Backbone as JSON Lines, residues from 0, in Angstrom:
{"i":0,"aa":"X","n":[-45.57,-79.53,94.03],"ca":[-45.33,-80.48,92.96],"c":[-44.95,-79.72,91.7]}
{"i":1,"aa":"X","n":[-43.9,-80.17,91.05],"ca":[-43.48,-79.61,89.77],"c":[-43.92,-80.54,88.65]}
{"i":2,"aa":"X","n":[-44.5,-79.97,87.62],"ca":[-44.98,-80.77,86.49],"c":[-44.05,-80.6,85.3]}
{"i":3,"aa":"X","n":[-43.95,-81.66,84.49],"ca":[-43.19,-81.64,83.24],"c":[-44.21,-81.66,82.11]}
{"i":4,"aa":"X","n":[-44.13,-80.76,81.19],"ca":[-45.07,-80.69,80.07],"c":[-44.54,-81.46,78.87]}
{"i":5,"aa":"X","n":[-45.43,-82.21,78.22],"ca":[-45.07,-83.0,77.04],"c":[-45.77,-82.51,75.78]}
{"i":6,"aa":"X","n":[-46.61,-81.5,75.88],"ca":[-47.33,-81.0,74.73],"c":[-48.58,-81.8,74.44]}
{"i":7,"aa":"X","n":[-49.24,-81.47,73.36],"ca":[-50.49,-82.13,72.97],"c":[-50.16,-83.41,72.21]}
{"i":8,"aa":"X","n":[-50.13,-84.54,72.94],"ca":[-49.81,-85.84,72.35],"c":[-50.74,-86.9,72.94]}
{"i":9,"aa":"X","n":[-50.94,-88.0,72.26],"ca":[-51.82,-89.06,72.77],"c":[-51.11,-89.96,73.78]}
{"i":10,"aa":"X","n":[-50.73,-89.4,74.9],"ca":[-49.98,-90.13,75.91],"c":[-50.9,-90.42,77.1]}
{"i":11,"aa":"X","n":[-51.26,-91.7,77.26],"ca":[-52.21,-92.07,78.29],"c":[-51.95,-93.51,78.72]}
{"i":12,"aa":"X","n":[-52.2,-93.77,79.99],"ca":[-52.09,-95.14,80.52],"c":[-53.45,-95.63,81.0]}
{"i":13,"aa":"X","n":[-53.75,-96.89,81.02],"ca":[-53.1,-97.91,80.18],"c":[-53.58,-97.78,78.75]}
{"i":14,"aa":"X","n":[-52.77,-98.23,77.84],"ca":[-53.12,-98.19,76.43],"c":[-53.09,-99.63,75.93]}
{"i":15,"aa":"X","n":[-54.26,-100.2,75.64],"ca":[-54.27,-101.6,75.23],"c":[-53.56,-101.8,73.89]}
{"i":16,"aa":"X","n":[-53.01,-102.99,73.73],"ca":[-52.39,-103.36,72.45],"c":[-53.41,-104.26,71.75]}
{"i":17,"aa":"X","n":[-54.02,-103.72,70.72],"ca":[-55.09,-104.4,70.01],"c":[-54.55,-105.0,68.71]}
{"i":18,"aa":"X","n":[-54.91,-106.24,68.46],"ca":[-54.54,-106.88,67.2],"c":[-55.82,-107.07,66.4]}
{"i":19,"aa":"X","n":[-55.88,-106.37,65.28],"ca":[-57.07,-106.4,64.43],"c":[-56.9,-107.5,63.39]}
{"i":20,"aa":"X","n":[-57.87,-108.39,63.33],"ca":[-57.87,-109.48,62.37],"c":[-58.9,-109.23,61.28]}
{"i":21,"aa":"X","n":[-58.48,-109.4,60.03],"ca":[-59.39,-109.25,58.88],"c":[-59.04,-110.31,57.83]}
{"i":22,"aa":"X","n":[-59.97,-110.51,56.92],"ca":[-59.7,-111.3,55.71],"c":[-59.59,-110.34,54.54]}
{"i":23,"aa":"X","n":[-58.71,-110.65,53.59],"ca":[-58.65,-109.83,52.39],"c":[-59.68,-110.33,51.38]}
{"i":24,"aa":"X","n":[-59.65,-109.78,50.19],"ca":[-60.64,-110.13,49.15],"c":[-60.56,-111.6,48.73]}
{"i":25,"aa":"X","n":[-59.42,-112.26,49.0],"ca":[-59.25,-113.67,48.65],"c":[-59.4,-114.61,49.84]}
{"i":26,"aa":"X","n":[-59.8,-114.07,50.99],"ca":[-59.97,-114.89,52.18],"c":[-58.68,-115.16,52.94]}
{"i":27,"aa":"X","n":[-57.62,-114.41,52.63],"ca":[-56.34,-114.58,53.33],"c":[-56.39,-113.77,54.63]}
{"i":28,"aa":"X","n":[-56.08,-114.39,55.77],"ca":[-56.12,-113.64,57.02],"c":[-54.99,-112.64,57.13]}
{"i":29,"aa":"X","n":[-55.28,-111.53,57.79],"ca":[-54.3,-110.49,58.04],"c":[-54.47,-110.02,59.47]}
{"i":30,"aa":"X","n":[-53.4,-109.51,60.05],"ca":[-53.45,-108.94,61.4],"c":[-52.6,-107.69,61.44]}
{"i":31,"aa":"X","n":[-53.05,-106.72,62.22],"ca":[-52.24,-105.52,62.44],"c":[-52.36,-105.1,63.9]}
{"i":32,"aa":"X","n":[-51.32,-104.46,64.38],"ca":[-51.25,-103.96,65.74],"c":[-51.77,-102.53,65.75]}
{"i":33,"aa":"X","n":[-52.71,-102.24,66.64],"ca":[-53.26,-100.88,66.76],"c":[-53.3,-100.51,68.24]}
{"i":34,"aa":"X","n":[-52.76,-99.36,68.57],"ca":[-52.7,-98.95,69.98],"c":[-53.77,-97.93,70.34]}
{"i":35,"aa":"X","n":[-54.37,-97.27,69.37],"ca":[-55.31,-96.21,69.69],"c":[-56.74,-96.7,69.54]}
{"i":36,"aa":"X","n":[-57.2,-97.45,70.54],"ca":[-58.56,-97.96,70.52],"c":[-59.14,-98.06,71.91]}
{"i":37,"aa":"X","n":[-60.47,-97.99,71.97],"ca":[-61.15,-98.04,73.26],"c":[-62.6,-98.45,73.04]}
{"i":38,"aa":"X","n":[-63.2,-99.12,74.02],"ca":[-64.62,-99.38,73.93],"c":[-65.33,-98.07,74.23]}
{"i":39,"aa":"X","n":[-66.32,-97.74,73.41],"ca":[-67.0,-96.46,73.54],"c":[-68.47,-96.59,73.89]}
{"i":40,"aa":"X","n":[-68.94,-97.81,74.04],"ca":[-70.31,-98.09,74.47],"c":[-70.35,-99.57,74.8]}
{"i":41,"aa":"X","n":[-71.48,-100.07,75.27],"ca":[-71.57,-101.47,75.65],"c":[-71.35,-102.43,74.49]}
{"i":42,"aa":"X","n":[-71.69,-102.0,73.28],"ca":[-71.53,-102.87,72.11],"c":[-70.76,-102.14,71.01]}
{"i":43,"aa":"X","n":[-69.77,-101.32,71.4],"ca":[-69.08,-100.52,70.4],"c":[-67.61,-100.34,70.77]}
{"i":44,"aa":"X","n":[-66.77,-100.42,69.75],"ca":[-65.35,-100.13,69.9],"c":[-64.97,-99.1,68.85]}
{"i":45,"aa":"X","n":[-64.07,-98.18,69.21],"ca":[-63.59,-97.15,68.3],"c":[-62.08,-97.24,68.23]}
{"i":46,"aa":"X","n":[-61.55,-97.26,67.0],"ca":[-60.11,-97.39,66.78],"c":[-59.68,-96.38,65.73]}
{"i":47,"aa":"X","n":[-58.59,-95.69,66.01],"ca":[-58.02,-94.75,65.05],"c":[-57.03,-95.49,64.16]}
{"i":48,"aa":"X","n":[-57.25,-95.43,62.84],"ca":[-56.4,-96.15,61.89],"c":[-56.03,-95.26,60.7]}
{"i":49,"aa":"X","n":[-54.78,-95.32,60.31],"ca":[-54.4,-94.71,59.04],"c":[-54.57,-95.79,57.96]}
{"i":50,"aa":"X","n":[-54.27,-95.47,56.72],"ca":[-54.47,-96.42,55.63],"c":[-53.47,-97.58,55.7]}
{"i":51,"aa":"X","n":[-54.0,-98.78,55.62],"ca":[-53.22,-100.03,55.67],"c":[-53.94,-101.07,54.81]}
{"i":52,"aa":"X","n":[-53.33,-102.22,54.67],"ca":[-54.01,-103.36,54.05],"c":[-55.27,-103.68,54.85]}
{"i":53,"aa":"X","n":[-55.17,-103.56,56.17],"ca":[-56.33,-103.82,57.03],"c":[-57.5,-102.91,56.69]}
{"i":54,"aa":"X","n":[-57.24,-101.64,56.4],"ca":[-58.35,-100.74,56.09],"c":[-59.0,-101.11,54.76]}
{"i":55,"aa":"X","n":[-58.19,-101.58,53.81],"ca":[-58.77,-102.1,52.56],"c":[-59.67,-103.3,52.86]}
{"i":56,"aa":"X","n":[-59.19,-104.19,53.73],"ca":[-59.97,-105.38,54.09],"c":[-61.26,-105.02,54.81]}
{"i":57,"aa":"X","n":[-61.21,-104.01,55.68],"ca":[-62.41,-103.57,56.4],"c":[-63.47,-103.1,55.42]}
{"i":58,"aa":"X","n":[-63.04,-102.36,54.41],"ca":[-64.0,-101.86,53.41],"c":[-64.56,-103.0,52.57]}
{"i":59,"aa":"X","n":[-63.72,-103.99,52.27],"ca":[-64.15,-105.11,51.42],"c":[-65.05,-106.09,52.16]}
{"i":60,"aa":"X","n":[-64.77,-106.35,53.42],"ca":[-65.47,-107.41,54.16],"c":[-66.47,-106.9,55.2]}
{"i":61,"aa":"X","n":[-66.26,-105.67,55.7],"ca":[-67.2,-105.11,56.67],"c":[-67.16,-105.76,58.04]}
{"i":62,"aa":"X","n":[-66.07,-106.44,58.35],"ca":[-65.98,-107.13,59.63],"c":[-64.53,-107.24,60.08]}
{"i":63,"aa":"X","n":[-64.35,-107.44,61.38],"ca":[-63.01,-107.59,61.94],"c":[-63.1,-108.2,63.33]}
{"i":64,"aa":"X","n":[-61.97,-108.7,63.8],"ca":[-61.86,-109.12,65.19],"c":[-60.82,-108.24,65.86]}
{"i":65,"aa":"X","n":[-60.96,-108.08,67.16],"ca":[-59.99,-107.34,67.95],"c":[-59.55,-108.25,69.09]}
{"i":66,"aa":"X","n":[-58.31,-108.7,69.02],"ca":[-57.75,-109.55,70.06],"c":[-56.84,-108.72,70.95]}
{"i":67,"aa":"X","n":[-56.73,-109.13,72.19],"ca":[-55.82,-108.48,73.12],"c":[-54.44,-109.12,72.95]}
{"i":68,"aa":"X","n":[-53.43,-108.31,72.69],"ca":[-52.06,-108.84,72.62],"c":[-51.67,-109.32,74.01]}
{"i":69,"aa":"X","n":[-50.84,-110.36,74.06],"ca":[-50.49,-110.96,75.34],"c":[-48.98,-111.03,75.56]}
{"i":70,"aa":"X","n":[-48.61,-111.22,76.82],"ca":[-47.2,-111.35,77.16],"c":[-46.55,-112.5,76.39]}
{"i":71,"aa":"X","n":[-47.28,-113.6,76.23],"ca":[-46.75,-114.77,75.54],"c":[-46.54,-114.55,74.04]}
{"i":72,"aa":"X","n":[-47.2,-113.55,73.48],"ca":[-47.16,-113.32,72.04],"c":[-46.62,-111.93,71.68]}
{"i":73,"aa":"X","n":[-45.76,-111.36,72.52],"ca":[-45.24,-110.01,72.28],"c":[-44.55,-109.91,70.92]}
{"i":74,"aa":"X","n":[-43.69,-110.86,70.59],"ca":[-42.91,-110.77,69.36],"c":[-43.81,-110.78,68.12]}
{"i":75,"aa":"X","n":[-44.71,-111.78,67.96],"ca":[-45.56,-111.73,66.76],"c":[-46.54,-110.56,66.77]}
{"i":76,"aa":"X","n":[-47.0,-110.14,67.95],"ca":[-47.92,-109.01,68.01],"c":[-47.22,-107.71,67.61]}
{"i":77,"aa":"X","n":[-45.97,-107.54,67.98],"ca":[-45.21,-106.37,67.55],"c":[-44.91,-106.48,66.05]}
{"i":78,"aa":"X","n":[-44.57,-107.67,65.6],"ca":[-44.24,-107.9,64.18],"c":[-45.37,-107.44,63.26]}
{"i":79,"aa":"X","n":[-46.63,-107.78,63.61],"ca":[-47.73,-107.41,62.72],"c":[-48.01,-105.91,62.76]}
{"i":80,"aa":"X","n":[-47.32,-105.19,63.65],"ca":[-47.42,-103.74,63.69],"c":[-46.31,-103.04,62.94]}
{"i":81,"aa":"X","n":[-45.21,-103.74,62.69],"ca":[-44.08,-103.1,62.02],"c":[-43.92,-103.53,60.56]}
{"i":82,"aa":"X","n":[-44.69,-104.52,60.15],"ca":[-44.62,-105.03,58.78],"c":[-45.98,-104.87,58.11]}
{"i":83,"aa":"X","n":[-45.99,-104.38,56.9],"ca":[-47.22,-104.18,56.15],"c":[-47.54,-105.4,55.3]}
{"i":84,"aa":"X","n":[-48.81,-105.81,55.3],"ca":[-49.25,-106.91,54.43],"c":[-49.2,-106.49,52.96]}
{"i":85,"aa":"X","n":[-49.15,-105.19,52.69],"ca":[-48.98,-104.74,51.31],"c":[-47.59,-105.09,50.78]}
{"i":86,"aa":"X","n":[-46.61,-105.2,51.7],"ca":[-45.24,-105.54,51.31],"c":[-44.91,-107.0,51.63]}
{"i":87,"aa":"X","n":[-45.53,-107.56,52.66],"ca":[-45.3,-108.95,53.07],"c":[-46.68,-109.62,53.15]}
{"i":88,"aa":"X","n":[-47.17,-110.12,52.01],"ca":[-48.54,-110.66,51.97],"c":[-48.8,-111.82,52.93]}
{"i":89,"aa":"X","n":[-47.75,-112.55,53.31],"ca":[-47.94,-113.69,54.22],"c":[-47.49,-113.36,55.65]}
{"i":90,"aa":"X","n":[-47.62,-112.09,56.06],"ca":[-47.14,-111.69,57.38],"c":[-47.88,-112.41,58.5]}
{"i":91,"aa":"X","n":[-49.15,-112.74,58.32],"ca":[-49.93,-113.48,59.32],"c":[-49.25,-114.82,59.6]}
{"i":92,"aa":"X","n":[-48.92,-115.51,58.53],"ca":[-48.25,-116.8,58.62],"c":[-46.84,-116.64,59.2]}
{"i":93,"aa":"X","n":[-46.11,-115.62,58.75],"ca":[-44.75,-115.38,59.25],"c":[-44.74,-115.05,60.74]}
{"i":94,"aa":"X","n":[-45.83,-114.45,61.22],"ca":[-45.95,-114.15,62.65],"c":[-46.15,-115.44,63.45]}
{"i":95,"aa":"X","n":[-46.49,-116.52,62.75],"ca":[-46.76,-117.77,63.45],"c":[-48.2,-117.89,63.91]}
{"i":96,"aa":"X","n":[-49.07,-117.02,63.38],"ca":[-50.48,-117.04,63.75],"c":[-51.25,-118.07,62.91]}
{"i":97,"aa":"X","n":[-52.31,-118.57,63.51],"ca":[-53.24,-119.48,62.85],"c":[-54.63,-118.91,63.03]}
{"i":98,"aa":"X","n":[-55.46,-119.05,62.01],"ca":[-56.8,-118.44,62.03],"c":[-57.9,-119.48,62.09]}
{"i":99,"aa":"X","n":[-58.93,-119.12,62.83],"ca":[-60.19,-119.85,62.84],"c":[-61.26,-118.83,62.48]}
{"i":100,"aa":"X","n":[-62.11,-119.14,61.5],"ca":[-63.15,-118.19,61.1],"c":[-64.15,-117.99,62.23]}
{"i":101,"aa":"X","n":[-64.44,-116.75,62.51],"ca":[-65.46,-116.39,63.5],"c":[-66.81,-116.96,63.07]}
{"i":102,"aa":"X","n":[-67.59,-117.4,64.03],"ca":[-68.96,-117.87,63.75],"c":[-69.91,-116.69,63.55]}
{"i":103,"aa":"X","n":[-69.48,-115.5,63.98],"ca":[-70.39,-114.36,64.04],"c":[-70.14,-113.29,62.99]}
{"i":104,"aa":"X","n":[-68.89,-113.15,62.53],"ca":[-68.55,-112.12,61.54],"c":[-67.57,-112.71,60.53]}
{"i":105,"aa":"X","n":[-67.43,-112.04,59.4],"ca":[-66.54,-112.49,58.32],"c":[-65.11,-112.03,58.59]}
{"i":106,"aa":"X","n":[-64.52,-112.59,59.65],"ca":[-63.17,-112.2,60.05],"c":[-62.53,-113.35,60.82]}
{"i":107,"aa":"X","n":[-61.19,-113.38,60.87],"ca":[-60.5,-114.48,61.54],"c":[-60.29,-114.22,63.04]}
{"i":108,"aa":"X","n":[-60.45,-115.28,63.8],"ca":[-59.98,-115.28,65.19],"c":[-58.55,-115.77,65.15]}
{"i":109,"aa":"X","n":[-57.69,-115.18,65.95],"ca":[-56.29,-115.59,65.98],"c":[-56.13,-116.6,67.1]}
{"i":110,"aa":"X","n":[-55.83,-117.85,66.74],"ca":[-55.8,-118.95,67.7],"c":[-54.84,-118.71,68.86]}
{"i":111,"aa":"X","n":[-53.75,-118.02,68.61],"ca":[-52.72,-117.81,69.64],"c":[-53.1,-116.73,70.66]}
{"i":112,"aa":"X","n":[-54.12,-115.94,70.37],"ca":[-54.55,-114.87,71.27],"c":[-55.89,-115.26,71.88]}
{"i":113,"aa":"X","n":[-55.94,-115.43,73.21],"ca":[-57.08,-116.09,73.84],"c":[-58.36,-115.27,74.01]}
{"i":114,"aa":"X","n":[-58.33,-113.96,73.77],"ca":[-59.51,-113.14,74.0],"c":[-59.75,-112.24,72.8]}
{"i":115,"aa":"X","n":[-60.98,-112.24,72.29],"ca":[-61.27,-111.44,71.08],"c":[-62.68,-110.9,71.08]}
{"i":116,"aa":"X","n":[-62.82,-109.7,70.51],"ca":[-64.12,-109.13,70.2],"c":[-64.35,-109.35,68.72]}
{"i":117,"aa":"X","n":[-65.54,-109.81,68.37],"ca":[-65.9,-110.05,66.97],"c":[-66.86,-108.94,66.56]}
{"i":118,"aa":"X","n":[-66.47,-108.19,65.53],"ca":[-67.15,-106.92,65.24],"c":[-67.56,-106.76,63.78]}
{"i":119,"aa":"X","n":[-68.62,-105.99,63.59],"ca":[-69.04,-105.54,62.27],"c":[-68.7,-104.06,62.17]}
{"i":120,"aa":"X","n":[-68.3,-103.63,60.99],"ca":[-68.01,-102.21,60.77],"c":[-69.32,-101.43,60.79]}
{"i":121,"aa":"X","n":[-69.42,-100.47,61.72],"ca":[-70.57,-99.55,61.75],"c":[-70.27,-98.36,60.86]}
{"i":122,"aa":"X","n":[-69.05,-97.83,60.98],"ca":[-68.63,-96.72,60.13],"c":[-67.11,-96.67,60.13]}
{"i":123,"aa":"X","n":[-66.58,-96.11,59.05],"ca":[-65.14,-95.91,58.95],"c":[-64.92,-94.66,58.11]}
{"i":124,"aa":"X","n":[-64.76,-93.53,58.8],"ca":[-64.6,-92.25,58.12],"c":[-63.48,-91.46,58.77]}
{"i":125,"aa":"X","n":[-62.7,-90.76,57.96],"ca":[-61.62,-89.9,58.45],"c":[-60.69,-90.63,59.41]}
{"i":126,"aa":"X","n":[-60.42,-91.91,59.14],"ca":[-59.49,-92.68,59.94],"c":[-60.04,-93.21,61.25]}
{"i":127,"aa":"X","n":[-61.33,-93.02,61.51],"ca":[-61.94,-93.49,62.75],"c":[-62.86,-94.67,62.42]}
{"i":128,"aa":"X","n":[-62.47,-95.84,62.9],"ca":[-63.26,-97.06,62.73],"c":[-64.16,-97.23,63.94]}
{"i":129,"aa":"X","n":[-65.44,-97.38,63.69],"ca":[-66.38,-97.7,64.76],"c":[-66.97,-99.06,64.44]}
{"i":130,"aa":"X","n":[-66.82,-99.97,65.38],"ca":[-67.31,-101.32,65.19],"c":[-68.38,-101.69,66.18]}
{"i":131,"aa":"X","n":[-69.35,-102.46,65.7],"ca":[-70.37,-103.03,66.58],"c":[-69.83,-104.36,67.11]}
{"i":132,"aa":"X","n":[-69.74,-104.49,68.41],"ca":[-69.29,-105.73,69.02],"c":[-70.45,-106.72,68.97]}
{"i":133,"aa":"X","n":[-70.27,-107.78,68.19],"ca":[-71.31,-108.78,68.0],"c":[-71.15,-109.92,69.01]}
{"i":134,"aa":"X","n":[-69.9,-110.22,69.36],"ca":[-69.61,-111.31,70.3],"c":[-68.23,-111.1,70.89]}
{"i":135,"aa":"X","n":[-68.04,-111.59,72.1],"ca":[-66.72,-111.67,72.71],"c":[-66.48,-113.14,72.97]}
{"i":136,"aa":"X","n":[-65.33,-113.64,72.52],"ca":[-65.02,-115.05,72.73],"c":[-63.67,-115.18,73.42]}
{"i":137,"aa":"X","n":[-63.55,-116.24,74.2],"ca":[-62.31,-116.51,74.93],"c":[-61.98,-117.99,74.86]}
{"i":138,"aa":"X","n":[-60.71,-118.28,74.75],"ca":[-60.24,-119.65,74.82],"c":[-60.63,-120.19,76.19]}
{"i":139,"aa":"X","n":[-61.19,-121.38,76.24],"ca":[-61.66,-121.92,77.52],"c":[-60.55,-122.08,78.56]}
{"i":140,"aa":"X","n":[-59.3,-122.06,78.12],"ca":[-58.18,-122.16,79.07],"c":[-58.03,-120.92,79.92]}
{"i":141,"aa":"X","n":[-58.63,-119.78,79.53],"ca":[-58.51,-118.56,80.33],"c":[-59.82,-118.22,81.05]}
{"i":142,"aa":"X","n":[-60.78,-119.15,81.01],"ca":[-62.06,-118.94,81.67],"c":[-62.11,-119.77,82.95]}
{"i":143,"aa":"X","n":[-62.35,-119.09,84.07],"ca":[-62.43,-119.75,85.38],"c":[-63.76,-119.36,86.01]}
{"i":144,"aa":"X","n":[-64.53,-120.34,86.39],"ca":[-65.85,-120.1,87.01],"c":[-66.72,-119.19,86.15]}
{"i":145,"aa":"X","n":[-66.66,-119.37,84.83],"ca":[-67.5,-118.61,83.91],"c":[-67.02,-117.2,83.61]}
{"i":146,"aa":"X","n":[-65.84,-116.82,84.13],"ca":[-65.31,-115.47,83.89],"c":[-63.91,-115.57,83.31]}
{"i":147,"aa":"X","n":[-63.55,-114.59,82.47],"ca":[-62.2,-114.53,81.94],"c":[-61.27,-114.1,83.08]}
{"i":148,"aa":"X","n":[-60.18,-114.83,83.26],"ca":[-59.19,-114.52,84.29],"c":[-58.06,-113.73,83.65]}
{"i":149,"aa":"X","n":[-57.96,-112.44,83.98],"ca":[-56.96,-111.55,83.39],"c":[-55.54,-112.08,83.6]}
{"i":150,"aa":"X","n":[-55.31,-112.78,84.72],"ca":[-53.96,-113.3,85.0],"c":[-53.59,-114.42,84.03]}
{"i":151,"aa":"X","n":[-54.58,-115.1,83.49],"ca":[-54.31,-116.17,82.53],"c":[-54.21,-115.61,81.11]}
{"i":152,"aa":"X","n":[-54.95,-114.56,80.81],"ca":[-54.86,-113.91,79.49],"c":[-53.5,-113.24,79.36]}
{"i":153,"aa":"X","n":[-53.06,-112.56,80.39],"ca":[-51.81,-111.81,80.42],"c":[-51.74,-110.75,79.31]}
{"i":154,"aa":"X","n":[-52.78,-109.86,79.24],"ca":[-52.74,-108.81,78.22],"c":[-51.6,-107.84,78.5]}
{"i":155,"aa":"X","n":[-51.16,-107.17,77.46],"ca":[-50.1,-106.18,77.62],"c":[-50.64,-104.79,77.36]}
{"i":156,"aa":"X","n":[-49.92,-103.82,77.85],"ca":[-50.25,-102.41,77.66],"c":[-49.06,-101.75,76.98]}
{"i":157,"aa":"X","n":[-49.35,-100.79,76.12],"ca":[-48.32,-100.03,75.42],"c":[-47.96,-98.8,76.24]}
{"i":158,"aa":"X","n":[-46.67,-98.55,76.42],"ca":[-46.18,-97.35,77.09],"c":[-45.77,-96.36,76.0]}
{"i":159,"aa":"X","n":[-46.61,-95.36,75.7],"ca":[-46.29,-94.42,74.63],"c":[-45.15,-93.47,74.99]}
{"i":160,"aa":"X","n":[-44.83,-93.34,76.27],"ca":[-43.72,-92.48,76.67],"c":[-42.38,-93.14,76.34]}
{"i":161,"aa":"X","n":[-42.29,-94.46,76.53],"ca":[-41.03,-95.17,76.34],"c":[-41.02,-96.18,75.21]}
{"i":162,"aa":"X","n":[-42.12,-96.24,74.41],"ca":[-42.24,-97.23,73.33],"c":[-41.9,-98.63,73.83]}
{"i":163,"aa":"X","n":[-42.65,-99.07,74.83],"ca":[-42.42,-100.38,75.44],"c":[-43.76,-101.05,75.73]}
{"i":164,"aa":"X","n":[-43.72,-102.34,75.94],"ca":[-44.9,-103.1,76.33],"c":[-44.71,-103.55,77.78]}
{"i":165,"aa":"X","n":[-45.8,-103.54,78.54],"ca":[-45.76,-103.96,79.94],"c":[-46.92,-104.9,80.22]}
{"i":166,"aa":"X","n":[-46.66,-105.84,81.13],"ca":[-47.73,-106.69,81.64],"c":[-48.63,-105.86,82.54]}
{"i":167,"aa":"X","n":[-49.77,-106.42,82.87],"ca":[-50.77,-105.67,83.63],"c":[-50.48,-105.6,85.12]}
{"i":168,"aa":"X","n":[-50.04,-106.67,85.76],"ca":[-49.74,-106.63,87.19],"c":[-50.83,-107.25,88.04]}
{"i":169,"aa":"X","n":[-50.73,-107.02,89.31],"ca":[-51.61,-107.65,90.29],"c":[-52.85,-106.81,90.59]}
{"i":170,"aa":"X","n":[-53.87,-107.44,91.11],"ca":[-55.09,-106.77,91.53],"c":[-54.76,-105.81,92.67]}
{"i":171,"aa":"X","n":[-55.29,-104.59,92.57],"ca":[-55.03,-103.59,93.6],"c":[-56.31,-103.09,94.28]}
{"i":172,"aa":"X","n":[-57.47,-103.55,93.82],"ca":[-58.72,-103.11,94.41],"c":[-59.91,-103.79,93.77]}
{"i":173,"aa":"X","n":[-61.1,-103.49,94.3],"ca":[-62.35,-104.05,93.78],"c":[-63.23,-102.92,93.26]}
{"i":174,"aa":"X","n":[-63.57,-102.99,91.97],"ca":[-64.39,-101.97,91.32],"c":[-65.8,-101.96,91.9]}
{"i":175,"aa":"X","n":[-66.36,-100.78,92.01],"ca":[-67.72,-100.55,92.51],"c":[-67.89,-101.03,93.95]}
{"i":176,"aa":"X","n":[-66.78,-101.16,94.68],"ca":[-66.84,-101.6,96.07],"c":[-65.92,-100.78,96.97]}
{"i":177,"aa":"X","n":[-64.66,-100.64,96.6],"ca":[-63.68,-99.98,97.47],"c":[-64.07,-98.53,97.77]}
{"i":178,"aa":"X","n":[-64.61,-97.84,96.82],"ca":[-65.01,-96.43,97.01],"c":[-66.15,-96.27,97.99]}
{"i":179,"aa":"X","n":[-66.88,-97.33,98.25],"ca":[-68.0,-97.28,99.19],"c":[-67.53,-96.9,100.6]}
{"i":180,"aa":"X","n":[-66.25,-97.12,100.9],"ca":[-65.73,-96.77,102.22],"c":[-65.78,-95.27,102.47]}
{"i":181,"aa":"X","n":[-65.82,-94.46,101.41],"ca":[-65.89,-93.02,101.55],"c":[-67.32,-92.47,101.49]}
{"i":182,"aa":"X","n":[-68.26,-93.33,101.26],"ca":[-69.66,-92.91,101.08],"c":[-70.26,-92.44,102.4]}
């Protein structure tokens, strides 16, 4: 096997497309696209962020939501990643998003995105946001038999090699079960 080297870069699959929802100091909802995030414990998410309107909002409000970008909402989800609320204050509205205030944290749920983590800021230092996951909520249209159905959510993944978004695809195995055949 011959390998191709790409150097030290954050190139990994799958990379979720996270849409962070916050309120500003006046209660105006904002959203931004963030690709560098991962759950780091049962009740914790960690996201790498540079300075944005969202980071100002995080400091002011201490709360945020993290929604999964979906195939149905690729255009507005990409839009909130390429436009700054510092330059376009109504970008949330221009994206076609609608907000419902979370019952658990001082942050907006994005009605068009069916799955969200509702979080409190645990820490935000040196560009690393660590949030406590207070609740996970899902639109009842994507819940089947009490579980979220990934095929109905249709989350997307970011391809950092080709700067593209991809759907998730079909089930290929059963976690904590298929490996038992080798035991």
